[in-house]
Each structure stands twice: as structure tokens, then as C-alpha cells.
C-alpha distance (Angstrom), angle and dihedral (degrees) to the residues before:
residue distance angle dihedral
M1 . . .
S2 3.64 . .
D3 3.75 127.7 .
S4 3.84 95.8 -104.1
E5 3.83 91.3 50.6
Q6 3.82 92.6 54.3
R7 3.82 94.9 49.7
G8 3.84 94.1 40.8
V9 3.71 124.0 -141.2
T10 3.82 115.2 -52.8
T11 3.69 136.3 -179.7
R12 3.69 119.5 -117.4
P13 3.81 113.6 -113.1
G14 3.69 93.6 -122.6
N15 3.95 93.9 54.2
A16 3.95 93.3 44.8
K17 3.77 95.2 101.3
K18 3.72 100.0 26.1
H19 3.83 127.9 101.3
L20 3.76 102.1 -139.6
G21 3.82 91.6 175.6
L22 3.86 91.4 66.1
V23 3.79 90.6 69.1
V24 3.68 89.6 66.5
T25 3.81 97.0 43.4
N26 3.78 93.3 46.8
Q27 3.77 93.0 59.0
T28 3.85 94.1 61.4
Q29 3.87 113.8 117.1
K30 3.68 117.2 -120.1
R31 3.76 114.1 -118.5
R32 3.74 125.5 -130.3
S33 3.70 122.2 -135.4
T34 3.82 122.4 -124.9
A35 3.83 91.3 -105.9
E36 3.78 89.9 53.1
V37 3.74 93.8 51.6
A38 3.80 92.1 45.7
A39 3.82 90.8 51.0
E40 3.77 92.1 48.6
K41 3.81 93.8 50.0
A42 3.93 89.5 46.4
A43 3.81 89.4 54.6
E44 3.79 91.2 46.8
K45 3.72 90.0 50.3
A46 3.82 93.0 47.8
H47 3.81 89.1 50.6
R48 3.73 93.7 48.9
E49 3.91 90.8 50.6
A50 3.78 91.0 48.0
E51 3.80 91.7 51.1
E52 3.98 89.1 46.9
A53 3.81 89.6 52.3
K54 3.70 93.9 51.1
R55 3.78 89.7 48.8
K56 3.77 93.6 49.4
E57 3.87 89.7 47.2
K58 3.89 88.8 54.1
M59 3.76 92.3 45.6
D60 3.91 89.5 50.0
R61 3.85 90.4 50.6
V62 3.67 92.9 51.0
A63 3.83 90.2 47.5
A64 3.82 89.5 53.0
I65 3.78 92.4 50.3
K66 3.80 90.7 47.8
A67 3.84 91.6 50.8
N68 3.78 90.0 47.8
L69 3.88 92.3 49.8
T70 3.77 87.1 47.7
S71 3.73 95.8 51.9
N72 3.89 90.2 44.7
I73 3.81 90.4 53.4
E74 3.80 89.8 50.0
V75 3.92 91.2 51.7
I76 3.82 87.7 50.3
E77 3.70 91.1 53.9
L78 3.79 92.6 52.5
L79 3.75 93.5 52.2
P80 3.89 117.0 96.6
I81 3.77 113.6 -98.4
H82 3.78 97.1 -111.3
I83 3.81 92.1 54.8
C84 3.78 91.3 50.0
R85 3.84 90.3 53.6
L86 3.71 92.7 51.2
T87 3.79 96.2 44.7
F88 3.78 101.9 32.4
P89 3.91 110.5 23.1
S90 3.88 93.2 -176.6
V91 3.87 91.8 57.1
S92 3.75 113.3 90.8
R93 3.76 133.2 170.0
């Protein structure tokens, strides 16, 4: 017989009051229900749509500013040269 068979199986003193199986059960992941997953996806979709709406609004504002600048440049080009020099010294033809 070997040494361990003669002594029998004994618990180490440090493990006598511990619940070592809890380590494994505490590491399991909590599962989400179908309703929770659907609610999270709906919230993400609403957030993406809100961000897209903000981005589109910003792009529209930039486009409006560009159109305004373009129309202002066209007006300046139509003015006689002497008025342009008085009003806008940096503009030359």
C-alpha cells in the first residue's frame, strides 16, 4: 500500500471551512432574456438614429453656409471693380 492509502484522504486545515465549489458557480455568466436583448437593441438603434440625425443636421448647416458664401462671391464678382476695392480691399480682378 502506498503512503496516501494508509493515511486516508484528509482535508487540509486551511480548506476545512471554505466552500471551494462556490468559485466555479460564481463565475457563471448571467443570461439575458429575449426581452432584455430586444430592449437593448432598440436602445442602440435609437441612439444610432439620433447620432445620424445630428450629423445630418450639421452637414445641412455646412451646406447652407457654403451656399451662402458662394452666392456672396457671385455678388462680389458682379460688382464694378472700383466698388470692390472700396468695400473689399483684398479682392482684385
